[in-house]
C-alpha positions as CSV (number, residue, x, y, z in Angstrom):
1,M,-77.1,-44.1,-23.1
2,N,-76.2,-43.5,-19.5
3,T,-73.8,-46.5,-18.2
4,G,-74.4,-45.5,-14.5
5,K,-78.3,-45.5,-15.0
6,Q,-78.3,-48.7,-17.0
7,L,-76.2,-50.5,-14.2
8,N,-78.4,-48.9,-11.2
9,Q,-81.3,-50.5,-13.3
10,F,-79.8,-53.8,-13.6
11,K,-79.0,-54.0,-9.8
12,E,-82.5,-53.3,-9.0
13,K,-83.7,-56.0,-11.2
14,V,-81.4,-58.6,-9.8
15,G,-80.5,-57.6,-6.3
16,Q,-77.3,-56.6,-4.6
17,E,-76.0,-60.5,-4.5
18,K,-76.7,-61.5,-7.9
19,F,-75.3,-58.0,-9.1
20,D,-71.9,-58.7,-7.3
21,E,-71.9,-62.3,-9.0
22,V,-72.4,-60.9,-12.4
23,N,-69.8,-58.0,-11.8
24,K,-67.4,-60.9,-10.8
25,E,-68.4,-62.6,-14.1
26,Y,-67.9,-59.8,-16.1
27,N,-64.4,-59.0,-14.8
28,Q,-63.4,-62.5,-15.4
29,I,-64.5,-62.5,-19.0
30,V,-62.9,-59.1,-19.7
31,G,-59.6,-60.4,-17.9
32,E,-59.4,-63.3,-20.2
33,K,-60.4,-61.4,-23.4
34,M,-57.7,-58.8,-22.4
35,L,-55.0,-61.4,-22.2
36,K,-56.0,-63.0,-25.7
37,L,-55.8,-59.5,-27.1
38,N,-52.5,-58.7,-25.7
39,Q,-51.0,-61.8,-27.3
40,N,-52.9,-60.8,-30.8
41,D,-50.2,-59.2,-33.2
42,K,-53.0,-57.4,-35.1
43,Y,-54.1,-55.8,-31.6
44,K,-50.3,-55.1,-30.7
45,N,-49.8,-53.1,-34.0
46,L,-52.6,-50.9,-33.5
47,S,-52.3,-47.3,-32.4
48,E,-53.2,-46.5,-28.6
49,E,-56.4,-44.8,-29.6
50,D,-57.4,-47.8,-31.6
51,K,-56.6,-50.3,-28.9
52,D,-58.8,-48.2,-26.7
53,K,-61.7,-48.4,-29.3
54,V,-61.0,-52.3,-29.2
55,I,-61.3,-52.5,-25.4
56,T,-64.1,-50.3,-25.2
57,K,-66.2,-52.1,-27.8
58,M,-65.2,-55.5,-26.2
59,K,-66.4,-54.3,-22.7
60,A,-69.6,-53.3,-24.2
61,N,-70.2,-56.3,-26.0
62,V,-69.5,-58.7,-22.7
63,K,-71.8,-56.4,-21.0
64,D,-74.7,-56.9,-23.4
65,D,-73.9,-60.6,-23.6
66,L,-74.3,-60.6,-19.8
67,Y,-77.5,-58.5,-19.8
68,K,-78.9,-61.1,-22.5
69,K,-78.0,-63.8,-20.2
70,Y,-79.9,-62.5,-17.1
71,K,-82.8,-61.3,-19.4
72,F,-82.3,-57.8,-18.8
73,K,-83.5,-54.7,-21.1
74,Y,-82.6,-51.1,-20.2
75,K,-85.7,-48.9,-20.1
76,Q,-84.5,-45.4,-20.8
77,E,-86.6,-42.8,-18.7
78,K,-88.6,-40.5,-21.0
79,T,-88.2,-36.9,-21.0
80,K,-91.1,-35.0,-19.6
81,K,-92.7,-32.6,-22.1
82,S,-92.2,-29.6,-19.8
83,D,-88.3,-30.6,-19.7
84,L,-88.2,-30.7,-23.3
85,K,-89.7,-27.3,-23.8
86,N,-87.1,-26.0,-21.5
87,I,-84.1,-27.9,-23.1
88,N,-85.5,-26.5,-26.5
89,K,-85.7,-23.1,-25.5
90,L,-82.3,-23.1,-23.8
91,A,-80.9,-24.7,-27.0
92,K,-82.1,-21.5,-29.3
């Protein structure tokens, strides 16, 4: 899934003003969760790689929760048949 396309689609749906509000809300929630994580001994004992995985998953969960809150569902663009044929040809 292309996160940039997803964000642009969300912005188109809710408008710039609401998008900015939701972005602030996202940053606030992530900030609070990061504070809690940094105080968690289990998190502190993880490798840097695993810490990154936890943060990535947490951010995705927050984003998904906000999308649900604002009734947004990402509609993935379909690949045209002609593009698909070219992709398959090039992949051989």
